[in-house]
N, C-alpha and C positions, 0 to 999 in steps of 0.2 A: 758888895752894890754900896751900901749908904755910909755914909758919911760920918764918922764916929760925935761929929763935932756938939755946936752945940741945940742942932734939934733932935729930938727924941721919936722913934715911931711910935704911933698910938695903937697901930692895927697889927694884923699878922700878913707879913707878908714873903712870897716863896716864887723860885722861880715859875714862868707859864710852862715851859717844856723843860722838867729838868732833865731830861737822857737824851737832846738832840743836839746837833753842832749844826754852826753854821759852815759856810765853806773852805772857812782857816781851819776847821776843827775844832773853834772853843767855842763853850756855851754862850748860847743867845743872851745876851745882856735885856731879857726879858722876863718882865713881876708881875703878879698880880698882889692885890690886898685884900686880905680877907677879916670880914668884921664875925666875928663868930663862924658863920655857913657861909655868908651872903659876898657874894664877889663884890669889894667896893670899890675898883678900880684898877688901871696897870699904868705901867710906865715901859719904854724900851728904848735904849740908845740908837737911834739913830744913823745906819751907815749907809744909805742910798738915794737921798734924797738934796736937796739945797739945805737944810739945815742938821748936813751930817754931822756928827759929831756933840749932838745936843737931843734933850733928853724928852722923847713924849710923853704926855701924861694923857690921859681920860679917865674921865670919873662916872661914876652909875647910877643908877636910879635905885632908891631903895623898893621892894617887893611891892608896898602898899601905895607907893607914891603914884598920884593922879595929875595930873596936868603939864603944862609943858614944865622943863627941865629950867634949872639954873643954866643961863648963860655965861661966860663961854661954859663949856662942859669937857674941853679940852686945850691943851696948848704944847706950850713949849720948855724948857727949862735949862740955863747951864751944865746944873749937877744932877744925880741920880735921888740926891737929899733933896731938893728942891720940888722937884717934878714928885716926888713921894709926897712929901707935905703940901704941893697942889691937890695930890687927889685927898688926902685926908680931909684938908680942909673943905674942899667941895662936898666931901660926904658926908662929912658933920652937919655941913648948911643945909643939905638936900635930907637928911633926916630930920633935921629940926623944923625944916616944910613940913615935911610927914605929919607929924609928929601935933604940929598946929591945926591942920585940915580935919573936918568930920565926915 
């Protein structure tokens, strides 16, 4: 999944559905990020829409977060590494905002 190039993942990533396959018999290109046991976000390879071939990312909100999430909280990237980096950056920004609230 991850490009071993310049960017290094910060959180633990794993397949969303490790035991399931798509119609071609290949594992789903769909991954979740975890900060300890908390889901930090998700990426998946788009194989069906006009964005086919790009990686969709979506970030999560920390459990104690109150208020409106930072936007955008989802988007597309050309590679899995860029999508994963977008998730991790989003998660870090949301955690920082959670800590500053009383």
